[in-house]
C-alpha distance (Angstrom), angle and dihedral (degrees) to the residues before:
residue distance angle dihedral
M1 . . .
I2 3.81 . .
K3 3.79 121.7 .
R4 3.81 109.3 -103.0
Y5 3.74 116.7 -135.1
T6 3.80 102.1 158.6
K7 3.84 138.4 13.4
N8 3.78 90.7 -98.0
I9 3.68 111.0 85.2
N10 3.81 95.2 -169.8
F11 3.78 91.6 58.2
D12 3.90 91.3 45.4
L13 3.79 89.0 53.1
Y14 3.82 88.5 60.1
L15 3.92 92.3 44.1
N16 3.89 91.0 50.9
A17 3.91 91.3 49.0
A18 3.87 90.1 45.9
H19 3.81 91.6 52.7
K20 3.86 92.2 50.3
L21 3.85 88.8 50.3
G22 3.79 96.7 45.9
I23 3.80 94.0 -112.0
K24 3.76 115.8 150.7
Y25 3.72 120.8 -134.2
N26 3.83 119.7 -153.8
S27 3.71 114.7 -161.2
I28 3.79 118.5 -149.9
I29 3.76 104.6 167.3
K30 3.85 106.0 15.3
T31 3.79 97.1 -173.5
K32 3.78 92.6 61.2
N33 3.93 96.9 31.1
I34 3.67 90.9 -115.4
G35 3.76 111.5 159.7
Y36 3.88 141.0 85.0
F37 3.75 143.8 -93.3
E38 3.88 111.8 -130.5
K39 3.82 136.1 -171.7
N40 3.70 132.0 150.2
G41 3.75 92.8 -0.9
K42 3.87 92.0 -55.8
R43 3.87 120.5 119.9
L44 3.83 132.4 -160.1
V45 3.88 111.4 -170.1
T46 3.75 122.3 -144.9
L47 3.81 136.4 -155.3
G48 3.82 117.9 -179.6
H49 3.73 104.7 -45.1
W50 3.75 95.2 -25.5
I51 3.87 121.9 101.8
G52 3.83 117.4 -154.4
I53 3.71 101.2 -110.7
N54 3.75 104.2 114.4
N55 3.68 124.2 66.4
A56 3.81 124.2 -115.2
I57 3.87 94.7 -107.2
S58 3.95 91.3 49.3
H59 3.75 88.8 48.2
I60 3.78 91.1 56.6
F61 3.88 91.7 45.4
A62 3.76 88.7 58.9
T63 3.76 99.8 38.4
K64 3.87 93.5 53.0
K65 3.84 98.2 64.1
Y66 3.80 95.7 -167.4
I67 3.83 89.6 56.0
S68 3.80 88.1 51.2
Y69 3.73 91.8 54.8
Q70 3.82 90.4 51.1
L71 3.81 92.4 49.9
L72 3.99 90.3 49.1
A73 3.81 89.4 50.3
A74 3.69 91.9 52.5
K75 3.76 90.0 58.3
G76 3.84 93.3 42.9
L77 3.80 93.5 -111.6
P78 3.86 122.6 147.5
H79 3.77 119.0 -95.7
P80 3.88 135.1 151.7
K81 3.70 118.6 -92.0
A82 3.85 110.2 -106.0
K83 3.65 146.4 174.2
L84 3.87 124.8 -155.6
I85 3.79 119.0 -119.3
E86 3.87 109.7 -152.9
E87 3.77 122.3 -147.9
T88 3.82 89.3 -109.2
C89 3.85 95.7 49.4
K90 3.80 108.8 116.7
F91 3.81 119.7 -148.1
V92 3.81 95.6 -103.8
D93 3.77 84.6 61.1
I94 3.75 94.3 44.1
E95 3.88 88.3 56.5
K96 3.80 89.5 55.0
L97 3.89 91.0 51.2
S98 3.67 89.8 49.6
I99 3.78 92.0 64.2
L100 3.75 87.6 64.9
V101 3.82 93.9 56.4
P102 3.82 123.1 69.2
K103 3.85 117.4 -115.0
P104 2.92 139.1 -81.7
W105 3.85 97.6 53.8
V106 3.76 139.9 -151.0
V107 3.73 119.9 -149.8
K108 3.89 120.5 -164.5
P109 3.76 141.0 155.3
L110 3.74 117.8 -90.4
K111 3.79 88.8 -126.1
G112 3.90 122.7 26.5
S113 3.74 144.9 100.7
E114 3.84 141.0 -143.0
G115 3.71 91.6 40.9
K116 3.82 94.2 -75.0
G117 3.81 114.7 162.0
V118 3.86 93.4 9.3
S119 3.80 120.5 135.9
V120 3.81 120.2 -177.5
K121 3.89 142.4 -164.4
L122 3.84 94.2 21.2
T123 3.83 119.5 168.5
K124 3.73 106.8 162.7
G125 3.90 128.2 75.2
E126 3.87 91.9 -131.2
D127 3.76 91.5 54.5
L128 3.97 89.0 46.1
K129 3.76 88.2 54.9
K130 3.80 93.0 52.0
A131 3.70 92.5 43.4
V132 3.79 94.2 53.0
D133 3.85 90.3 47.6
F134 3.91 88.1 49.6
A135 3.92 92.4 49.1
R136 3.80 90.3 48.4
Q137 3.77 89.8 62.6
I138 3.81 85.4 70.2
H139 3.72 100.0 35.4
K140 3.77 130.5 -4.1
T141 3.84 92.9 -135.6
T142 3.80 111.6 66.2
I143 3.81 138.9 -175.3
L144 3.85 124.3 -125.9
E145 3.87 109.7 -159.8
E146 3.75 145.3 161.4
Y147 3.86 117.8 -89.7
V148 3.78 109.5 -123.7
E149 3.75 113.4 -153.3
G150 3.81 115.8 -135.8
N151 3.74 150.4 79.4
H152 3.78 116.3 -50.6
F153 3.75 121.7 -127.8
R154 3.92 136.0 -175.7
I155 3.69 116.4 -148.1
L156 3.84 118.8 -169.9
V157 3.78 113.4 -152.9
F158 3.82 126.0 -178.1
R159 3.86 125.1 -179.3
G160 3.76 91.9 -23.6
K161 3.77 100.7 -44.4
I162 3.70 130.0 104.3
I163 3.79 109.0 -125.0
D164 3.81 101.4 178.8
I165 3.82 144.7 -14.4
V166 3.58 125.5 -159.0
K167 3.88 135.8 174.4
R168 3.70 116.6 -119.5
I169 3.75 119.7 -141.0
P170 3.79 122.7 -163.3
A171 3.82 122.5 -125.3
Y172 3.82 115.1 -74.4
V173 3.81 142.3 161.3
V174 3.93 128.7 -153.0
G175 3.81 115.8 -136.5
N176 3.75 123.5 -122.4
G177 3.81 98.8 -169.0
K178 3.86 93.8 -111.1
D179 3.86 112.0 51.6
S180 3.70 124.6 74.4
I181 3.73 120.0 -121.2
K182 3.87 89.0 -105.6
Q183 3.76 88.9 55.3
L184 3.79 93.5 45.9
I185 3.89 88.4 52.3
E186 3.87 90.2 51.4
K187 3.68 94.1 50.6
K188 3.81 91.8 47.1
N189 3.76 90.0 48.1
S190 3.77 91.2 54.2
R191 3.79 90.3 54.8
R192 3.95 89.9 47.2
E193 3.76 90.9 49.8
K194 3.79 92.7 56.0
A195 3.81 90.3 51.7
G196 3.88 89.9 50.1
M197 3.91 91.1 -107.0
A198 3.63 126.0 144.2
A199 3.78 118.6 -104.9
I200 3.86 124.3 -105.4
R201 3.75 106.1 -102.5
V202 3.74 122.5 -130.3
D203 3.76 104.2 -145.9
E204 3.85 143.4 130.6
E205 3.71 93.2 -71.3
L206 3.81 94.8 51.9
L207 3.75 92.6 47.0
R208 3.91 90.8 49.5
Q209 3.85 89.9 51.9
L210 3.81 92.2 51.4
K211 3.76 88.3 47.6
E212 3.89 91.3 55.1
Q213 3.86 87.5 56.6
K214 3.80 88.9 47.4
L215 3.73 91.1 -113.2
S216 3.88 132.9 120.3
I217 3.84 132.3 -154.6
D218 3.92 88.7 -94.7
S219 3.89 95.1 50.5
I220 3.76 119.3 120.5
V221 3.75 116.0 -145.5
G222 3.80 130.6 -164.7
K223 3.77 127.4 -95.5
K224 3.86 116.3 -67.2
V225 3.81 91.9 5.3
K226 3.77 109.4 143.9
V227 3.75 116.4 -141.5
E228 3.72 117.8 -163.5
L229 3.80 107.9 -142.3
R230 3.95 99.7 -170.9
K231 3.74 140.3 -9.1
N232 3.88 91.3 -129.9
C233 3.82 111.1 98.1
N234 3.81 101.1 -159.9
L235 3.76 113.6 135.1
C236 3.90 89.5 -137.9
A237 3.80 87.7 62.4
G238 3.78 94.5 50.4
G239 3.83 102.5 -80.5
E240 3.70 128.4 144.8
T241 3.89 133.7 -148.3
K242 3.82 137.2 -141.4
R243 3.81 125.1 -164.5
I244 3.85 116.4 -119.4
R245 3.80 125.4 -150.7
Y246 3.69 114.4 -127.5
N247 3.81 95.1 -129.9
H248 3.91 86.0 67.1
I249 3.82 89.1 61.6
H250 3.69 126.5 83.3
K251 3.96 113.8 -112.4
D252 3.80 90.1 -129.1
N253 3.78 89.6 59.0
L254 3.88 93.3 47.0
K255 3.91 88.3 54.4
M256 3.78 91.7 44.9
F257 3.82 93.2 53.9
I258 3.75 92.5 58.0
E259 3.86 91.7 44.5
A260 3.82 90.0 50.4
V261 3.78 92.1 57.8
K262 3.77 92.6 47.3
A263 3.86 88.7 50.1
L264 3.75 88.0 68.9
E265 3.73 94.8 40.5
L266 3.82 93.6 -116.9
D267 3.81 127.2 150.9
L268 3.80 92.0 -163.1
G269 3.71 122.4 28.3
G270 3.90 139.9 160.8
I271 3.74 111.2 -146.7
D272 3.75 120.1 -152.1
F273 3.88 103.3 -154.3
I274 3.79 128.5 -178.8
T275 3.75 124.5 -160.7
P276 3.77 139.2 146.1
D277 3.80 90.0 -130.8
I278 3.74 124.3 11.4
S279 3.74 92.4 -165.9
E280 3.97 86.7 68.2
S281 3.67 122.0 76.7
F282 3.79 119.5 -97.8
H283 3.84 84.3 -124.2
N284 3.79 92.4 64.3
V285 3.76 105.1 42.5
K286 3.81 140.7 49.1
C287 3.80 104.0 -97.3
A288 3.70 141.6 137.5
I289 3.82 145.0 -160.8
N290 3.73 97.9 -124.4
E291 3.72 97.5 -170.4
I292 3.81 143.6 -25.4
N293 3.67 115.9 -137.3
K294 3.79 119.3 -144.5
A295 3.84 93.3 -155.7
P296 3.89 103.8 32.0
M297 3.90 113.2 -161.3
G298 3.59 113.9 -113.2
N299 3.83 93.3 -149.9
V300 3.81 90.1 72.7
H301 3.79 87.5 69.5
Y302 3.88 98.5 30.9
F303 3.88 92.3 60.1
A304 3.87 94.8 43.5
D305 3.78 108.2 132.1
M306 3.76 85.4 -8.9
E307 3.86 87.7 -84.8
L308 3.90 91.1 134.3
N309 3.79 88.6 -143.7
N310 3.89 117.6 165.6
F311 3.81 98.6 -171.6
T312 3.94 93.6 119.8
S313 3.88 92.0 62.6
K314 3.75 91.3 44.3
E315 3.88 93.2 50.2
I316 3.80 91.9 49.6
L317 3.86 92.0 51.6
T318 3.70 91.1 43.5
T319 3.85 93.3 53.7
Y320 3.75 92.3 41.9
F321 3.78 96.1 52.9
N322 3.81 92.8 36.9
L323 3.83 93.3 -123.5
């Protein structure tokens, strides 16, 4: 277990790695994690869980998801078909746009993180309207895109090198024949809290997923019955991660991951990749880069397989400071 200094585990992962590497951290505004790592006359500025590796333009490319898709398209890299829904766009116009995007749909805020405001696998107009309203709570401009079926992966790339790849698993519970889904979630959240993980959120998306399975939050399911609670894989929404060995991944995909981060001019990037089979080339299957994060969360890798291994933060700092 890492030593906790703040409420931000992703920042603490860097602090712990820096301590082990003999890198000094100078705090300027403690409450906002503003400061800098320093060693041998070189500095690395921090803000929250962000570290100042990427430049301002690449930061904007990654933050604005619709621009990200256009940059990926320019390089011939896989991404979902999508349409931008402007703040002024009324629902009647959104319905017209939806005809141009294959079903099922995903709706997400133009800017955002941690899966907030995201709704997935939508097929009905009434659900689309609710999803747009939900996304606009995070950002007034939203994106309507096609839902790509498959397994979700996070690939961490730094300066042209893949550091780690994990499979992302959506929140779920397994029935015991006596507890309600609500009680199963509460028990799992208790275990997650002890490990330092975020709780499974009970929200509109979760309730909709249960409804699709003809279940409710009070339903009791049989022993060993797995109940999927959401399609979104974010750790902060109750997801889990499992580390994947590179020899299980097609060489075309490994090359593509590095090219994708370069396409956004990022030095450090966390790719969210969806594919039915990561051992198959991206040329041969329906797959997509869903997003490239400009400040990838270290906890995605730290909690993989519950190993609590902080090697990714250590490798980033080691490379940056030429240690």
